[in-house]
N, C-alpha and C positions, 0 to 999 in steps of 0.2 A: 852364641854366634849364628846356631843353626836357624832362630827366628827369622836374624833379618836376609840369612840365606833365601828364605822364603819370598821374599820381595823383589831379588835378582830373578829368582826362578821365574817368578811370576808376570813378569816385566817382560821375558824372554817367550814366554809361551801366549803371551797377549800377543806380543807384536808377529808372529808364527799366525795365531787365527789370524786375524787381522788381514795377515796376508795373503789369507784365500775368498776375504769377503770380498764382495762387490763395492765399488769406488764408494758409492752411495752412504754403503754400511760403513764403511772404518773409518771412519769421526767418530759413530758410535759405540764402535767394537772400542776405540782405542782410550775413548772417555770415559767406559765404564771400566776398564783393567785397571786405567792410572786410577779411578777413585778404590777400588777393591787394593789397589799399594797401597795407596793413605789410610785405609781405612785398617790392614794391617798395622801398618807403622804406628797409626792412632792408637791400634789396641796393647802393641806390644808396649806403650810408651805408659798407660793405664793400668796396664796387668802388674807391670814392676812397681808402679806408686804404690798400687792398691795392696802388692804382697810385701811392699817395706810399711805397711800400717797395721798388717796382721791379716790381711782379706785373703782371700781365692784371689788368684788371676785370675780364673776365669768368668768374675763377676766383672773385670773390666774390661773384658774380650765380648761379654753381650753384650754391656752395654752400647760399649760403640758400635758394634751390629745393630741393634736395636738404633740408634742414634743417625743410622746411615740408610735405614730400612724405608720402605715405601710408607710408613704407619707414622713415617718421622720428617725427617726431612727430603725426603725421597731423593735422594740421590743413587741410591743406588735404584733401577727400576725393576720389576717381577719378571719379566721374561730373562733377563741375563741371570739375575739369584738363581731362578729355574734350572739354566742351563750349567750352573755350577751343580748341582746335586751330585753328579759323581766325582766331583775333589770331596764334596762333604761328607759322602758316601764312605770313600777311603777313610778320611781321617775318622770320624768315628768307628771304623772296624778297628783302625789299632788304637786307639784309646779303652775300645770296649775287648780287646786281645790284651792287652797289657792289665787291663780291671784283674780278668779272670788269670794274668798268670801269677797274680800279688795274692793269690789266697796260696796258702799251704794248709789243706787239710790235714795235714798231724797237729794243730794248734787246733782243729775248729772239734775234731774228733772226741776231743775232750768235752767239748760243752754241744755235743750235737742233738743231745734232749733240748735243749734250751731253745738249739736253732729249728728242732721240727715244730718244738707247742707254741714257738712267736710264729710260724709260718704261718699254721692253724688259727690261731688268737687275731693275730691282725689280719688275716685273709675273712676274718666272721664281723669283728666289726667296722671295717670297710663295706662287706659287704650291708650290711644294716643301713649305714649310712648312706651308700648309693640308693637303696631301698627306700626311705625316708624322704631322699632329695628328687626322688624319680615321683612320691606320691606330692610332694609341693608344689613340684614343675609340672602333673597331668592336667589340672584345669586351664590352663595356660596353650598347653599343646595337644589343638583336636585330634589331630594324627594319630594320637596314644590311644584313642578310645574307639577308634573305628575297627581293628583287629583284638577277638580274645587275645589275655596274655603280652601284648603288647607294653603295656606298662612295664612288667617283668622283667622283659628286657631289654628295655631301655635304662630300667633298675639295674642290672647287673652290669652292663655297658660301660655304663657312670664309675660303678664300683671297682673294673677293672683299668678304666682310665685313670682312677682314684689310688689304685693298691698299686699301680704300676711305677719303679720307685727306677734309679740310674747307674749301676755301677759303675756306664762312661766316666760321669760327673764327682764318683764315689772316686773310682781310680785316678781322676785327674788332680783329685784334692790330694790322694793320699802319697802322687809322685810329686808332689811340687815339692814336697819336707821329706821325701823317703820315708815315711812314716809306716811303720813295721809292729806287729803284734798280734794276739788271740784277739783285740777288737775290730781292726781292720779287718780282719781274717772272718770275721764273723758278720759284722757288716756288707763286705761283699760277696759272701757267700748267700746272705738274705735277699739282697737286692737281686740276684741272679735268680734265686728260690721264686722270688716275687713276679719278676718276669715272665716264668714259666709259667704260672698260674695264672697271671693273667691274659698271655695267649690262650691258657685252655680255656678260662670263662668265652673270651673273644669266639673261639672255635665251636663251640657247645651252645653258644647265646643267639649266633649269626648265621647261619645255613647260607646265604648269600652276600658277602662284604664288599664293597669297594676296597680297591686296592690304593693304598698310599705310602708306596716306601717312604717316602721322604716328605715336606712341607712343599705346597705350590705343585704338586707333580700330578697327571692326569689319572682320574680315576676310573676301572673297570672293574665291572661284576665278574666275580670269581668265585667258584665254589669250594666251599673251606669243608673239608673234611676234619674230626676234633683228633682224629687220633693220627689220623696220616700228617696232620700238621706236627703234634708231640712228635713224632717218631721223627720223621725228618729233620725237623729244629735239631734235636739232638744227636739224629745221625750225622750230618751234616755240620756239629760243632764236633763231634769226638773223629769224623774223619778228616777236616782241617786241621785237630789239635798233631794228630798222629802223621798227619802227612806234612806239617812243619819240622815235626820231632824227626821224625827220620830223615827231611832235607839240610836242615842243621846239624846231625850228630852226625852223619854220614855223607853229608856234600854231592849226594847223588838222585841228581832228577829222577831215572827210571824209578830207584825204591819207592820215591813218593808221588809220582806222578798218576797210577792207581786211586791214592786217597784225594787227590787233591780232585780228580775229576770225577770221582763218587760225592765231593762235598759240592760243585759246581753243579752238577745235575737234580741235587736236593736243596740248591736255594731258591730257584723259583718259587716251589711250594711255597716256602716261609717268606718268601717276600710278595705271596697271594692275600695273608693276614693283613699286608697294612702293618706289621711290627714283627719285632724278632730277631733279625738280622743281626741286629748288636747282642741280641743274647745267641746266637750262632756263634761269632766270635769270642763272647764270655768263655763260653762250655771251650774253645778250643785250647782257649789259652790255663783252661784251666785243667786240665784234660794233657796239654803238654807238659805241664811244670811238675801234676800230681804224679804223673803213670812211672811206675818203676823205680827201679833204684839202682842202676847199673852206670856204668864208662859212660854212655852214650847219655844218661840224661844230665849228667855232669858237664858235658861236654856240649850240650845244646842252652844250658843255660850259659856258660859263659858267654858262650857265640849269640844267643836271645838277648842277653844281657845289655852286650856292647850296641845291639843295634835299638831294641827297642826305647832304649831312655833316650837318645837327642830324638826320635822318631817320636815318638811322645809331647815332648814342647811343643813341635812343630804342629804336629796334629791339635793336641788343645788349642792353639791359638788360631787355626784353618777352622777348626767345626765350630769354636762357640761363635766364634764371628762370625761367620754364614749361619747360623742357626740365630742368632740373634738379629740378623735382617725378616728374618720371616716371623719372629714374634710379633703381637698387635698388643697396644699400650688399650686398655681400658675406655672407651671414647665417651660414657655416659657414669655419670657419679651413681648411679644404679647398679650397673655391672659392676667400678670399681669394690661398693661394698660388698655385693654378692659375691664376688673373688676373694675379699677377704674373711669373708662370713666360713665359704669351703674348703678354703684354706687352715683355718683353726678348726673346722669340723674333722679334717683328714687328719693334721696334725694331732687332735685328742682324741681321735681312732687308733693313730699309731701307736700312741703313748701308749693308752689305756690297753691295748694289745699286747704290747714288751711288758709293761708292769705286772700284769696277767700270767705271763708266761716266766718270767724269772721269777716270780713267788713259786708257781709252783714248782718250775726245776730247779728252784736254791740256784741260782746262777754265782757266780765268783762274783767278786766284786767290782774287782775290773772291766765289767759289761756292764754298769748302772747307765753310761754314757750313749750305749750304741743305738738307742732309737733315734738316733738325730740325724744318723750316719740313713734310717730310711726316707727321709723326706724329701732332699732333691729330685726332681723329674726332668725328663730330659724328651729328646722323640720322638720316643716311644708313645707317648701320653696325648701327642698331639696327632700319632695313627689313630690311635684308637679314637680320635676328636670325631674323627669322620664317619666313625661308623654310630656313633651314638648322634649323629645329625642328620644323616643319610635317612631320608621317608619325614623328613620335616622342615620342611623347603622355605614353610613362613618365617622359620624364628631359627632358619641356618647360621645365618648370621648374628644377630646377638651370641647363639650360645655359642658360635667358634668364638668370640671376642670374648667371652666370658671364660672360656678352657686356657685359651691362651693365656688370657690374662693370671689364671690361677696354675698354672705350668709356667710363668715367669717369674709368678714370687716365690716359688716352692722350688726354683731353679737357685735365683738370687740369694732368699732369707735362708733358706734347707743348707745353700754352700756354709755360709758364713755360721748358722749354728753348728753344722758337723764339726767347723775347722776349730769352733771352742769348747766342744768338747772332748776334740784329742787334745786339745792344752788344758784342760782342767784335767784329764786323764795321764796327764806328762807325759804323751808321747810324742808331743812336738812341743817346742818352744812359743810363747809369746809372738813374736815378731820376729823375721831374722834380723841377727846382726851384720853389720859393715863387714867385720870378716868372717863371714861365711861363708862359703866357696859358692860359686854360682854352680849350674848345672852342667857348664860345660868340663868342670873341672875336674880332671880325674880323683880328686883325691875322696870324691863322692862314693866314686864306685869301690865294691868290698874288695876286690882283688887288689886293688892297691892297696888297703890298708892294712891289710892282711901281707900281702910283700914286705911293707913297710916294717912291720912290726918283727918278719921272720928275722930282715936284717939288720934290725935292732938288736934282736936277741942274738946273731952270729957274731956283731961286733964285740959286745959284751962280754 
């Protein structure tokens, strides 16, 4: 029901915006707003259909947006999709916040060694892959030979692009079926850690980086300080998490306001790198969920759980549909083949890194399939793409098309592979049954189940 409410609110918002536009532009705004409403409606249908087939809903959302985008049917133009960036950012923040909130650090502590070793080994293998890719690309990019160290910098940027995973995508898949357990907790922790490492690599290798908070945004040259980037990212996430914790547990805006102001002050520094905003929200959810063991925490968990579940459904529909509009299909067979080779190389590097880590740390049997959760990619990869293509003007368009195709394949195929891994691990069923309660059903909420059990015991 919440997802259909989006269409009604979207129509009201479109009507309000068009009322302030000049007469000549009202028809264009009205047509584009109607097209977005139709796109969301088709996205809902496609997502539900694929869910019944055992596939992630976000695959249907993304493909629908791809079909409506300027690279396919061209129903939505580029300027209008760029104007929707604030809505897309808000939806991404909600998904990242839910992803961090889903992590239970208690279950991760018992396998902390596996997590740390996995971060190290996966990073090493992906950096090797990025270096090899840069060496193969160097003969075709003359700009890389003009300055000393440019090829190594380009290789590290490519490695950061391939390294970054998406906790938002993983969290959306887990939220669809309320999958819980040590494997989901480890996967989400690793994706957040890999985003932090990718952010650090970008900051260390690019002293002046163009900013791209979202695909299609205007770029601007900014100075990036590696230490300040990491400190501001972690600081903004912790401040936001503590602020939300105080706000929902005490219902006092005054107590939470200083922390929220601190987060708002640090966010511009995070946006300047072109990536990391989703990381901030993921850290916020992680801090808010796992900090402390008092009555305020229980109050926060109950109140936040009631809000975030329906909000995640709407955010997943809006974000992945709009994100699909920005993606590009490969326009030549050579780019399509190269994209498949890069995807296979990245998958192999992640698998080898995780396999080595599980052997060294003697990971439990229930974590044998967690490597598949590191495959899906999202908007952060497209942001890093701009760093990789700056300074190579002649080949920027083919590289952008190649990277977009890589992200598209990783997003779709990686999401399907991760959901299959969850099924093999016994955390979810192969496909939802017709008798399974929908996301709006109170039976999905743990509070309702606990209350029912207590009442049954009292009756007996």
